[in-house]
PDB file of N, CA, C and O in Angstrom:
ATOM      1  N   UNK A   1      -2.125  52.244  69.500  1.00  0.00           N
ATOM      2  CA  UNK A   1      -1.506  53.467  68.594  1.00  0.00           C
ATOM      3  C   UNK A   1       0.081  53.064  68.542  1.00  0.00           C
ATOM      4  O   UNK A   1       0.719  52.367  69.331  1.00  0.00           O
ATOM      5  N   UNK A   2       0.540  53.784  67.257  1.00  0.00           N
ATOM      6  CA  UNK A   2       1.979  52.948  67.202  1.00  0.00           C
ATOM      7  C   UNK A   2       3.087  54.062  67.374  1.00  0.00           C
ATOM      8  O   UNK A   2       3.146  55.042  66.631  1.00  0.00           O
ATOM      9  N   UNK A   3       3.793  53.871  68.219  1.00  0.00           N
ATOM     10  CA  UNK A   3       4.896  54.890  68.497  1.00  0.00           C
ATOM     11  C   UNK A   3       5.616  55.235  67.110  1.00  0.00           C
ATOM     12  O   UNK A   3       5.398  54.857  65.959  1.00  0.00           O
ATOM     13  N   UNK A   4       6.704  56.237  67.760  1.00  0.00           N
ATOM     14  CA  UNK A   4       7.500  56.877  66.708  1.00  0.00           C
ATOM     15  C   UNK A   4       8.666  55.693  66.401  1.00  0.00           C
ATOM     16  O   UNK A   4       8.940  55.455  65.225  1.00  0.00           O
ATOM     17  N   UNK A   5       9.156  55.160  67.184  1.00  0.00           N
ATOM     18  CA  UNK A   5      10.318  53.748  67.042  1.00  0.00           C
ATOM     19  C   UNK A   5       9.455  53.193  66.679  1.00  0.00           C
ATOM     20  O   UNK A   5       9.465  53.542  65.499  1.00  0.00           O
ATOM     21  N   UNK A   6       8.407  52.354  66.811  1.00  0.00           N
ATOM     22  CA  UNK A   6       7.755  51.174  65.971  1.00  0.00           C
ATOM     23  C   UNK A   6       7.553  51.818  64.383  1.00  0.00           C
ATOM     24  O   UNK A   6       7.385  50.998  63.480  1.00  0.00           O
ATOM     25  N   UNK A   7       7.568  53.092  64.089  1.00  0.00           N
ATOM     26  CA  UNK A   7       7.152  53.409  62.673  1.00  0.00           C
ATOM     27  C   UNK A   7       8.707  53.522  62.144  1.00  0.00           C
ATOM     28  O   UNK A   7       9.050  53.440  60.964  1.00  0.00           O
ATOM     29  N   UNK A   8       9.448  53.699  63.115  1.00  0.00           N
ATOM     30  CA  UNK A   8      11.316  53.328  62.712  1.00  0.00           C
ATOM     31  C   UNK A   8      11.231  52.505  61.936  1.00  0.00           C
ATOM     32  O   UNK A   8      11.211  52.508  60.705  1.00  0.00           O
ATOM     33  N   UNK A   9      11.152  51.397  63.030  1.00  0.00           N
ATOM     34  CA  UNK A   9      11.600  49.872  62.423  1.00  0.00           C
ATOM     35  C   UNK A   9      10.702  49.112  61.768  1.00  0.00           C
ATOM     36  O   UNK A   9      10.871  47.935  61.451  1.00  0.00           O
ATOM     37  N   UNK A  10       9.604  49.870  61.530  1.00  0.00           N
ATOM     38  CA  UNK A  10       9.043  49.213  60.350  1.00  0.00           C
ATOM     39  C   UNK A  10       9.836  49.684  59.072  1.00  0.00           C
ATOM     40  O   UNK A  10      10.129  48.781  58.289  1.00  0.00           O
ATOM     41  N   UNK A  11      10.096  50.533  58.854  1.00  0.00           N
ATOM     42  CA  UNK A  11      10.622  51.237  57.976  1.00  0.00           C
ATOM     43  C   UNK A  11      12.212  50.241  57.706  1.00  0.00           C
ATOM     44  O   UNK A  11      12.706  49.791  56.672  1.00  0.00           O
ATOM     45  N   UNK A  12      12.550  50.199  58.800  1.00  0.00           N
ATOM     46  CA  UNK A  12      13.976  49.719  58.685  1.00  0.00           C
ATOM     47  C   UNK A  12      13.688  48.163  57.912  1.00  0.00           C
ATOM     48  O   UNK A  12      14.101  47.849  56.796  1.00  0.00           O
ATOM     49  N   UNK A  13      12.937  47.383  58.760  1.00  0.00           N
ATOM     50  CA  UNK A  13      12.424  46.289  58.234  1.00  0.00           C
ATOM     51  C   UNK A  13      12.425  45.885  57.007  1.00  0.00           C
ATOM     52  O   UNK A  13      12.973  44.930  56.458  1.00  0.00           O
ATOM     53  N   UNK A  14      11.485  47.043  56.489  1.00  0.00           N
ATOM     54  CA  UNK A  14      11.047  47.262  55.100  1.00  0.00           C
ATOM     55  C   UNK A  14      12.686  47.720  53.978  1.00  0.00           C
ATOM     56  O   UNK A  14      12.954  47.164  52.913  1.00  0.00           O
ATOM     57  N   UNK A  15      13.348  48.605  54.503  1.00  0.00           N
ATOM     58  CA  UNK A  15      14.561  48.975  53.912  1.00  0.00           C
ATOM     59  C   UNK A  15      15.505  47.674  53.681  1.00  0.00           C
ATOM     60  O   UNK A  15      15.978  47.301  52.608  1.00  0.00           O
ATOM     61  N   UNK A  16      15.644  47.142  54.822  1.00  0.00           N
ATOM     62  CA  UNK A  16      16.868  46.199  54.942  1.00  0.00           C
ATOM     63  C   UNK A  16      16.352  45.052  54.556  1.00  0.00           C
ATOM     64  O   UNK A  16      17.099  44.092  54.744  1.00  0.00           O
ATOM     65  N   UNK A  17      15.373  44.833  54.101  1.00  0.00           N
ATOM     66  CA  UNK A  17      14.813  43.325  53.962  1.00  0.00           C
ATOM     67  C   UNK A  17      14.086  43.495  52.301  1.00  0.00           C
ATOM     68  O   UNK A  17      13.441  42.616  51.730  1.00  0.00           O
ATOM     69  N   UNK A  18      14.362  44.678  51.837  1.00  0.00           N
ATOM     70  CA  UNK A  18      13.669  44.843  50.096  1.00  0.00           C
ATOM     71  C   UNK A  18      12.533  44.390  50.339  1.00  0.00           C
ATOM     72  O   UNK A  18      12.306  43.563  49.456  1.00  0.00           O
ATOM     73  N   UNK A  19      11.461  44.468  51.209  1.00  0.00           N
ATOM     74  CA  UNK A  19      10.280  43.856  51.113  1.00  0.00           C
ATOM     75  C   UNK A  19       9.168  44.842  49.856  1.00  0.00           C
ATOM     76  O   UNK A  19       8.221  45.549  50.204  1.00  0.00           O
ATOM     77  N   UNK A  20       9.425  44.718  49.043  1.00  0.00           N
ATOM     78  CA  UNK A  20       9.027  45.730  48.192  1.00  0.00           C
ATOM     79  C   UNK A  20       7.008  45.775  48.085  1.00  0.00           C
ATOM     80  O   UNK A  20       6.388  46.744  47.645  1.00  0.00           O
ATOM     81  N   UNK A  21       6.335  44.434  48.629  1.00  0.00           N
ATOM     82  CA  UNK A  21       5.116  44.643  48.552  1.00  0.00           C
ATOM     83  C   UNK A  21       4.409  44.890  49.675  1.00  0.00           C
ATOM     84  O   UNK A  21       3.194  44.826  49.858  1.00  0.00           O
ATOM     85  N   UNK A  22       5.509  45.250  50.597  1.00  0.00           N
ATOM     86  CA  UNK A  22       5.384  45.262  51.881  1.00  0.00           C
ATOM     87  C   UNK A  22       5.013  47.014  52.654  1.00  0.00           C
ATOM     88  O   UNK A  22       5.907  47.858  52.580  1.00  0.00           O
ATOM     89  N   UNK A  23       4.042  47.276  53.150  1.00  0.00           N
ATOM     90  CA  UNK A  23       3.779  49.454  53.815  1.00  0.00           C
ATOM     91  C   UNK A  23       4.233  49.306  55.062  1.00  0.00           C
ATOM     92  O   UNK A  23       4.253  48.192  55.585  1.00  0.00           O
ATOM     93  N   UNK A  24       4.492  49.981  55.451  1.00  0.00           N
ATOM     94  CA  UNK A  24       4.927  50.195  57.124  1.00  0.00           C
ATOM     95  C   UNK A  24       3.161  49.441  57.917  1.00  0.00           C
ATOM     96  O   UNK A  24       2.982  48.698  58.882  1.00  0.00           O
ATOM     97  N   UNK A  25       2.204  50.076  56.966  1.00  0.00           N
ATOM     98  CA  UNK A  25       0.668  49.518  57.802  1.00  0.00           C
ATOM     99  C   UNK A  25       0.374  48.270  57.644  1.00  0.00           C
ATOM    100  O   UNK A  25      -0.591  47.737  58.190  1.00  0.00           O
ATOM    101  N   UNK A  26       0.969  47.841  57.082  1.00  0.00           N
ATOM    102  CA  UNK A  26       0.813  46.348  56.441  1.00  0.00           C
ATOM    103  C   UNK A  26       1.461  45.257  57.894  1.00  0.00           C
ATOM    104  O   UNK A  26       0.865  44.224  58.200  1.00  0.00           O
ATOM    105  N   UNK A  27       2.935  45.804  58.754  1.00  0.00           N
ATOM    106  CA  UNK A  27       3.169  45.316  60.139  1.00  0.00           C
ATOM    107  C   UNK A  27       2.493  45.399  61.123  1.00  0.00           C
ATOM    108  O   UNK A  27       2.544  46.362  61.889  1.00  0.00           O
ATOM    109  N   UNK A  28       1.590  44.199  61.299  1.00  0.00           N
ATOM    110  CA  UNK A  28       1.148  44.607  62.770  1.00  0.00           C
ATOM    111  C   UNK A  28       2.048  44.473  64.151  1.00  0.00           C
ATOM    112  O   UNK A  28       3.004  43.710  64.288  1.00  0.00           O
ATOM    113  N   UNK A  29       1.643  45.187  64.924  1.00  0.00           N
ATOM    114  CA  UNK A  29       2.894  45.650  65.766  1.00  0.00           C
ATOM    115  C   UNK A  29       2.859  43.874  66.939  1.00  0.00           C
ATOM    116  O   UNK A  29       3.777  43.254  67.476  1.00  0.00           O
ATOM    117  N   UNK A  30       1.707  43.692  66.904  1.00  0.00           N
ATOM    118  CA  UNK A  30       1.903  42.103  67.898  1.00  0.00           C
ATOM    119  C   UNK A  30       1.764  40.612  66.722  1.00  0.00           C
ATOM    120  O   UNK A  30       2.027  39.463  67.076  1.00  0.00           O
ATOM    121  N   UNK A  31       1.535  40.808  66.031  1.00  0.00           N
ATOM    122  CA  UNK A  31       2.143  39.960  64.862  1.00  0.00           C
ATOM    123  C   UNK A  31       3.400  39.031  64.891  1.00  0.00           C
ATOM    124  O   UNK A  31       4.219  39.619  65.597  1.00  0.00           O
ATOM    125  N   UNK A  32       3.903  37.915  64.474  1.00  0.00           N
ATOM    126  CA  UNK A  32       5.021  37.419  64.788  1.00  0.00           C
ATOM    127  C   UNK A  32       5.848  37.724  63.507  1.00  0.00           C
ATOM    128  O   UNK A  32       5.291  37.499  62.432  1.00  0.00           O
ATOM    129  N   UNK A  33       7.318  38.289  63.503  1.00  0.00           N
ATOM    130  CA  UNK A  33       7.970  38.489  62.460  1.00  0.00           C
ATOM    131  C   UNK A  33       8.055  37.709  61.699  1.00  0.00           C
ATOM    132  O   UNK A  33       7.835  37.884  60.501  1.00  0.00           O
ATOM    133  N   UNK A  34       8.548  36.207  62.454  1.00  0.00           N
ATOM    134  CA  UNK A  34       8.927  35.148  61.845  1.00  0.00           C
ATOM    135  C   UNK A  34       7.734  33.763  61.264  1.00  0.00           C
ATOM    136  O   UNK A  34       6.604  33.766  61.750  1.00  0.00           O
ATOM    137  N   UNK A  35       8.000  33.005  60.551  1.00  0.00           N
ATOM    138  CA  UNK A  35       7.494  31.914  60.239  1.00  0.00           C
ATOM    139  C   UNK A  35       6.015  32.528  59.773  1.00  0.00           C
ATOM    140  O   UNK A  35       5.780  32.911  58.627  1.00  0.00           O
ATOM    141  N   UNK A  36       5.250  32.545  60.659  1.00  0.00           N
ATOM    142  CA  UNK A  36       3.480  33.554  60.697  1.00  0.00           C
ATOM    143  C   UNK A  36       3.530  34.723  60.670  1.00  0.00           C
ATOM    144  O   UNK A  36       4.624  35.241  60.892  1.00  0.00           O
ATOM    145  N   UNK A  37       2.575  35.419  60.440  1.00  0.00           N
ATOM    146  CA  UNK A  37       2.665  36.971  59.895  1.00  0.00           C
ATOM    147  C   UNK A  37       4.032  37.261  59.197  1.00  0.00           C
ATOM    148  O   UNK A  37       4.452  36.330  58.510  1.00  0.00           O
ATOM    149  N   UNK A  38       4.730  38.286  59.247  1.00  0.00           N
ATOM    150  CA  UNK A  38       5.168  38.938  58.111  1.00  0.00           C
ATOM    151  C   UNK A  38       6.054  37.610  57.423  1.00  0.00           C
ATOM    152  O   UNK A  38       6.360  37.698  56.234  1.00  0.00           O
ATOM    153  N   UNK A  39       6.399  36.544  58.106  1.00  0.00           N
ATOM    154  CA  UNK A  39       7.000  35.352  57.239  1.00  0.00           C
ATOM    155  C   UNK A  39       8.774  35.516  57.471  1.00  0.00           C
ATOM    156  O   UNK A  39       9.359  34.477  57.164  1.00  0.00           O
ATOM    157  N   UNK A  40       9.438  36.332  57.821  1.00  0.00           N
ATOM    158  CA  UNK A  40      10.599  36.113  57.920  1.00  0.00           C
ATOM    159  C   UNK A  40      11.194  34.579  58.506  1.00  0.00           C
ATOM    160  O   UNK A  40      10.759  33.668  59.211  1.00  0.00           O
ATOM    161  N   UNK A  41      12.711  34.955  57.605  1.00  0.00           N
ATOM    162  CA  UNK A  41      13.311  33.823  58.096  1.00  0.00           C
ATOM    163  C   UNK A  41      14.474  33.725  59.009  1.00  0.00           C
ATOM    164  O   UNK A  41      14.424  34.436  60.012  1.00  0.00           O
ATOM    165  N   UNK A  42      15.736  32.807  58.803  1.00  0.00           N
ATOM    166  CA  UNK A  42      16.670  33.097  59.471  1.00  0.00           C
ATOM    167  C   UNK A  42      17.952  34.189  59.082  1.00  0.00           C
ATOM    168  O   UNK A  42      18.808  34.836  59.685  1.00  0.00           O
ATOM    169  N   UNK A  43      17.475  33.940  57.593  1.00  0.00           N
ATOM    170  CA  UNK A  43      18.693  34.632  57.253  1.00  0.00           C
ATOM    171  C   UNK A  43      18.346  36.287  57.230  1.00  0.00           C
ATOM    172  O   UNK A  43      19.191  37.174  57.351  1.00  0.00           O
ATOM    173  N   UNK A  44      16.761  36.497  57.027  1.00  0.00           N
ATOM    174  CA  UNK A  44      16.359  37.867  57.414  1.00  0.00           C
ATOM    175  C   UNK A  44      16.662  38.453  58.926  1.00  0.00           C
ATOM    176  O   UNK A  44      16.898  39.658  59.010  1.00  0.00           O
ATOM    177  N   UNK A  45      16.665  37.601  60.196  1.00  0.00           N
ATOM    178  CA  UNK A  45      17.028  37.635  61.108  1.00  0.00           C
ATOM    179  C   UNK A  45      18.610  37.948  61.101  1.00  0.00           C
ATOM    180  O   UNK A  45      18.848  38.776  61.981  1.00  0.00           O
ATOM    181  N   UNK A  46      19.527  37.642  60.547  1.00  0.00           N
ATOM    182  CA  UNK A  46      20.892  38.400  60.483  1.00  0.00           C
ATOM    183  C   UNK A  46      21.094  39.401  59.861  1.00  0.00           C
ATOM    184  O   UNK A  46      22.083  40.059  60.183  1.00  0.00           O
ATOM    185  N   UNK A  47      20.319  39.833  58.855  1.00  0.00           N
ATOM    186  CA  UNK A  47      20.091  40.830  57.964  1.00  0.00           C
ATOM    187  C   UNK A  47      19.412  42.284  58.908  1.00  0.00           C
ATOM    188  O   UNK A  47      19.656  43.474  58.709  1.00  0.00           O
ATOM    189  N   UNK A  48      18.721  41.807  59.709  1.00  0.00           N
ATOM    190  CA  UNK A  48      17.820  42.573  60.529  1.00  0.00           C
ATOM    191  C   UNK A  48      18.803  42.974  61.457  1.00  0.00           C
ATOM    192  O   UNK A  48      18.847  44.187  61.661  1.00  0.00           O
ATOM    193  N   UNK A  49      19.692  42.186  62.141  1.00  0.00           N
ATOM    194  CA  UNK A  49      20.378  42.083  63.372  1.00  0.00           C
ATOM    195  C   UNK A  49      21.671  43.148  63.044  1.00  0.00           C
ATOM    196  O   UNK A  49      22.295  43.953  63.735  1.00  0.00           O
ATOM    197  N   UNK A  50      21.741  42.693  61.532  1.00  0.00           N
ATOM    198  CA  UNK A  50      23.108  43.773  61.294  1.00  0.00           C
ATOM    199  C   UNK A  50      22.588  45.015  61.150  1.00  0.00           C
ATOM    200  O   UNK A  50      23.345  45.941  61.443  1.00  0.00           O
ATOM    201  N   UNK A  51      21.720  45.226  60.853  1.00  0.00           N
ATOM    202  CA  UNK A  51      21.057  46.537  60.431  1.00  0.00           C
ATOM    203  C   UNK A  51      20.713  47.131  61.892  1.00  0.00           C
ATOM    204  O   UNK A  51      20.968  48.307  62.153  1.00  0.00           O
ATOM    205  N   UNK A  52      20.054  46.163  62.936  1.00  0.00           N
ATOM    206  CA  UNK A  52      19.883  47.234  64.049  1.00  0.00           C
ATOM    207  C   UNK A  52      20.851  47.737  64.969  1.00  0.00           C
ATOM    208  O   UNK A  52      20.706  48.688  65.738  1.00  0.00           O
ATOM    209  N   UNK A  53      21.812  47.040  64.822  1.00  0.00           N
ATOM    210  CA  UNK A  53      23.570  46.895  65.052  1.00  0.00           C
ATOM    211  C   UNK A  53      24.000  48.437  64.823  1.00  0.00           C
ATOM    212  O   UNK A  53      24.201  49.214  65.757  1.00  0.00           O
ATOM    213  N   UNK A  54      24.125  48.812  63.315  1.00  0.00           N
ATOM    214  CA  UNK A  54      24.720  49.655  62.440  1.00  0.00           C
ATOM    215  C   UNK A  54      23.620  50.887  62.722  1.00  0.00           C
ATOM    216  O   UNK A  54      24.285  51.905  62.914  1.00  0.00           O
ATOM    217  N   UNK A  55      22.418  51.132  62.805  1.00  0.00           N
ATOM    218  CA  UNK A  55      21.417  52.062  63.607  1.00  0.00           C
ATOM    219  C   UNK A  55      21.465  52.457  64.664  1.00  0.00           C
ATOM    220  O   UNK A  55      21.615  53.636  64.985  1.00  0.00           O
ATOM    221  N   UNK A  56      21.322  51.348  65.513  1.00  0.00           N
ATOM    222  CA  UNK A  56      21.040  51.530  67.111  1.00  0.00           C
ATOM    223  C   UNK A  56      22.369  51.453  68.219  1.00  0.00           C
ATOM    224  O   UNK A  56      22.628  52.003  69.290  1.00  0.00           O
ATOM    225  N   UNK A  57      23.181  50.257  67.162  1.00  0.00           N
ATOM    226  CA  UNK A  57      24.578  50.283  68.221  1.00  0.00           C
ATOM    227  C   UNK A  57      24.102  49.018  69.196  1.00  0.00           C
ATOM    228  O   UNK A  57      24.806  48.594  70.112  1.00  0.00           O
ATOM    229  N   UNK A  58      22.959  48.553  68.894  1.00  0.00           N
ATOM    230  CA  UNK A  58      22.505  47.209  69.356  1.00  0.00           C
ATOM    231  C   UNK A  58      23.544  45.487  69.545  1.00  0.00           C
ATOM    232  O   UNK A  58      23.621  44.835  68.504  1.00  0.00           O
ATOM    233  N   UNK A  59      24.092  45.019  70.532  1.00  0.00           N
ATOM    234  CA  UNK A  59      24.732  43.963  70.386  1.00  0.00           C
ATOM    235  C   UNK A  59      23.948  42.794  70.543  1.00  0.00           C
ATOM    236  O   UNK A  59      23.410  42.635  71.639  1.00  0.00           O
ATOM    237  N   UNK A  60      23.828  42.194  69.917  1.00  0.00           N
ATOM    238  CA  UNK A  60      22.804  40.796  69.839  1.00  0.00           C
ATOM    239  C   UNK A  60      23.766  39.659  69.727  1.00  0.00           C
ATOM    240  O   UNK A  60      24.653  39.597  68.876  1.00  0.00           O
ATOM    241  N   UNK A  61      23.531  38.774  70.637  1.00  0.00           N
ATOM    242  CA  UNK A  61      23.485  37.151  70.712  1.00  0.00           C
ATOM    243  C   UNK A  61      22.497  36.253  69.384  1.00  0.00           C
ATOM    244  O   UNK A  61      21.272  36.149  69.460  1.00  0.00           O
ATOM    245  N   UNK A  62      23.248  35.730  68.338  1.00  0.00           N
ATOM    246  CA  UNK A  62      22.794  35.210  67.322  1.00  0.00           C
ATOM    247  C   UNK A  62      21.687  34.230  67.699  1.00  0.00           C
ATOM    248  O   UNK A  62      20.511  34.387  67.369  1.00  0.00           O
ATOM    249  N   UNK A  63      22.234  33.027  68.541  1.00  0.00           N
ATOM    250  CA  UNK A  63      21.646  32.139  69.012  1.00  0.00           C
ATOM    251  C   UNK A  63      20.770  32.049  70.290  1.00  0.00           C
ATOM    252  O   UNK A  63      20.211  31.028  70.691  1.00  0.00           O
ATOM    253  N   UNK A  64      20.732  33.461  70.956  1.00  0.00           N
ATOM    254  CA  UNK A  64      20.239  33.363  72.200  1.00  0.00           C
ATOM    255  C   UNK A  64      18.599  33.109  72.312  1.00  0.00           C
ATOM    256  O   UNK A  64      17.900  33.469  71.365  1.00  0.00           O
ATOM    257  N   UNK A  65      18.094  32.592  73.278  1.00  0.00           N
ATOM    258  CA  UNK A  65      16.528  32.861  73.744  1.00  0.00           C
ATOM    259  C   UNK A  65      16.340  33.947  73.920  1.00  0.00           C
ATOM    260  O   UNK A  65      15.134  34.150  73.785  1.00  0.00           O
ATOM    261  N   UNK A  66      17.034  35.116  74.237  1.00  0.00           N
ATOM    262  CA  UNK A  66      16.937  36.551  74.453  1.00  0.00           C
ATOM    263  C   UNK A  66      16.338  37.249  73.047  1.00  0.00           C
ATOM    264  O   UNK A  66      15.299  37.854  72.783  1.00  0.00           O
ATOM    265  N   UNK A  67      17.698  36.797  72.170  1.00  0.00           N
ATOM    266  CA  UNK A  67      17.619  37.500  70.957  1.00  0.00           C
ATOM    267  C   UNK A  67      16.212  36.611  70.188  1.00  0.00           C
ATOM    268  O   UNK A  67      15.595  37.150  69.269  1.00  0.00           O
ATOM    269  N   UNK A  68      15.915  35.531  70.586  1.00  0.00           N
ATOM    270  CA  UNK A  68      14.651  35.079  69.967  1.00  0.00           C
ATOM    271  C   UNK A  68      13.190  35.965  70.018  1.00  0.00           C
ATOM    272  O   UNK A  68      12.432  36.538  69.235  1.00  0.00           O
ATOM    273  N   UNK A  69      13.319  35.675  71.515  1.00  0.00           N
ATOM    274  CA  UNK A  69      12.293  36.851  72.389  1.00  0.00           C
ATOM    275  C   UNK A  69      12.454  38.200  71.590  1.00  0.00           C
ATOM    276  O   UNK A  69      11.493  38.307  70.828  1.00  0.00           O
ATOM    277  N   UNK A  70      13.084  38.979  71.512  1.00  0.00           N
ATOM    278  CA  UNK A  70      13.256  40.046  70.873  1.00  0.00           C
ATOM    279  C   UNK A  70      12.771  40.248  69.552  1.00  0.00           C
ATOM    280  O   UNK A  70      12.225  41.289  69.185  1.00  0.00           O
ATOM    281  N   UNK A  71      12.960  39.305  68.875  1.00  0.00           N
ATOM    282  CA  UNK A  71      12.480  38.926  67.480  1.00  0.00           C
ATOM    283  C   UNK A  71      10.921  38.386  66.985  1.00  0.00           C
ATOM    284  O   UNK A  71      10.347  38.126  65.928  1.00  0.00           O
ATOM    285  N   UNK A  72      10.634  38.392  68.402  1.00  0.00           N
ATOM    286  CA  UNK A  72       8.961  37.750  68.378  1.00  0.00           C
ATOM    287  C   UNK A  72       8.181  38.700  67.421  1.00  0.00           C
ATOM    288  O   UNK A  72       7.790  38.140  66.396  1.00  0.00           O
ATOM    289  N   UNK A  73       7.928  39.788  67.518  1.00  0.00           N
ATOM    290  CA  UNK A  73       7.501  40.372  66.918  1.00  0.00           C
ATOM    291  C   UNK A  73       7.623  41.969  66.974  1.00  0.00           C
ATOM    292  O   UNK A  73       8.071  42.258  68.083  1.00  0.00           O
ATOM    293  N   UNK A  74       7.469  42.747  66.452  1.00  0.00           N
ATOM    294  CA  UNK A  74       7.428  44.512  66.358  1.00  0.00           C
ATOM    295  C   UNK A  74       7.860  45.675  67.697  1.00  0.00           C
ATOM    296  O   UNK A  74       8.733  46.500  67.966  1.00  0.00           O
ATOM    297  N   UNK A  75       6.844  45.206  68.166  1.00  0.00           N
ATOM    298  CA  UNK A  75       6.208  45.483  69.768  1.00  0.00           C
ATOM    299  C   UNK A  75       7.817  44.931  70.674  1.00  0.00           C
ATOM    300  O   UNK A  75       8.377  45.753  71.399  1.00  0.00           O
ATOM    301  N   UNK A  76       8.239  43.910  70.556  1.00  0.00           N
ATOM    302  CA  UNK A  76       9.389  43.429  71.826  1.00  0.00           C
ATOM    303  C   UNK A  76      10.487  43.938  71.081  1.00  0.00           C
ATOM    304  O   UNK A  76      11.487  44.317  71.691  1.00  0.00           O
ATOM    305  N   UNK A  77      10.427  43.998  69.761  1.00  0.00           N
ATOM    306  CA  UNK A  77      11.900  44.496  69.033  1.00  0.00           C
ATOM    307  C   UNK A  77      11.845  46.433  69.136  1.00  0.00           C
ATOM    308  O   UNK A  77      12.854  47.030  68.761  1.00  0.00           O
ATOM    309  N   UNK A  78      10.995  47.004  69.496  1.00  0.00           N
ATOM    310  CA  UNK A  78      10.915  48.341  69.776  1.00  0.00           C
ATOM    311  C   UNK A  78      11.283  48.166  71.113  1.00  0.00           C
ATOM    312  O   UNK A  78      12.128  49.018  71.384  1.00  0.00           O
ATOM    313  N   UNK A  79      10.970  47.257  72.332  1.00  0.00           N
ATOM    314  CA  UNK A  79      11.445  47.529  73.754  1.00  0.00           C
ATOM    315  C   UNK A  79      12.503  47.080  74.086  1.00  0.00           C
ATOM    316  O   UNK A  79      12.934  47.332  75.211  1.00  0.00           O
ATOM    317  N   UNK A  80      13.356  46.131  73.017  1.00  0.00           N
ATOM    318  CA  UNK A  80      14.728  46.022  73.253  1.00  0.00           C
ATOM    319  C   UNK A  80      15.564  47.237  72.550  1.00  0.00           C
ATOM    320  O   UNK A  80      16.698  47.532  72.927  1.00  0.00           O
ATOM    321  N   UNK A  81      15.045  47.753  71.740  1.00  0.00           N
ATOM    322  CA  UNK A  81      15.672  49.015  70.973  1.00  0.00           C
ATOM    323  C   UNK A  81      15.967  50.045  72.255  1.00  0.00           C
ATOM    324  O   UNK A  81      17.055  50.443  72.671  1.00  0.00           O
ATOM    325  N   UNK A  82      14.573  50.348  72.754  1.00  0.00           N
ATOM    326  CA  UNK A  82      14.618  51.429  73.630  1.00  0.00           C
ATOM    327  C   UNK A  82      15.320  50.928  74.906  1.00  0.00           C
ATOM    328  O   UNK A  82      16.065  51.827  75.296  1.00  0.00           O
ATOM    329  N   UNK A  83      15.365  50.110  75.518  1.00  0.00           N
ATOM    330  CA  UNK A  83      16.050  49.324  76.822  1.00  0.00           C
ATOM    331  C   UNK A  83      17.903  49.551  76.685  1.00  0.00           C
ATOM    332  O   UNK A  83      18.757  50.017  77.439  1.00  0.00           O
ATOM    333  N   UNK A  84      17.918  49.009  75.454  1.00  0.00           N
ATOM    334  CA  UNK A  84      19.736  49.184  74.821  1.00  0.00           C
ATOM    335  C   UNK A  84      19.940  50.339  74.743  1.00  0.00           C
ATOM    336  O   UNK A  84      20.900  50.851  75.319  1.00  0.00           O
ATOM    337  N   UNK A  85      19.027  51.074  73.961  1.00  0.00           N
ATOM    338  CA  UNK A  85      19.388  52.700  73.438  1.00  0.00           C
ATOM    339  C   UNK A  85      19.344  53.531  74.443  1.00  0.00           C
ATOM    340  O   UNK A  85      20.016  54.521  74.153  1.00  0.00           O
ATOM    341  N   UNK A  86      18.754  53.638  75.773  1.00  0.00           N
ATOM    342  CA  UNK A  86      19.205  54.164  77.002  1.00  0.00           C
ATOM    343  C   UNK A  86      19.744  53.750  78.296  1.00  0.00           C
ATOM    344  O   UNK A  86      19.587  54.260  79.405  1.00  0.00           O
ATOM    345  N   UNK A  87      20.803  52.117  77.718  1.00  0.00           N
ATOM    346  CA  UNK A  87      21.624  51.966  78.391  1.00  0.00           C
ATOM    347  C   UNK A  87      22.874  52.628  78.538  1.00  0.00           C
ATOM    348  O   UNK A  87      23.668  52.263  79.405  1.00  0.00           O
TER     349      UNK A  87
END
């Protein structure tokens, strides 16, 4: 089952990165966001990071291993937002 936050993040990814041929249903929460899976790249990561900062007030370290871990898939990204939002 997909949480409301995951749905919100799917739409944020699609809108931010202007993924015209992708629907929220196309994004598997457990599939990688980068390289395989959705196939995003480092520029997409920057744009997504900025969008998360604007929307949720989340600060991210660009080159940290922790950030790479959180950007692994939609589920880890949702966990990050959940954690930082309630902090």
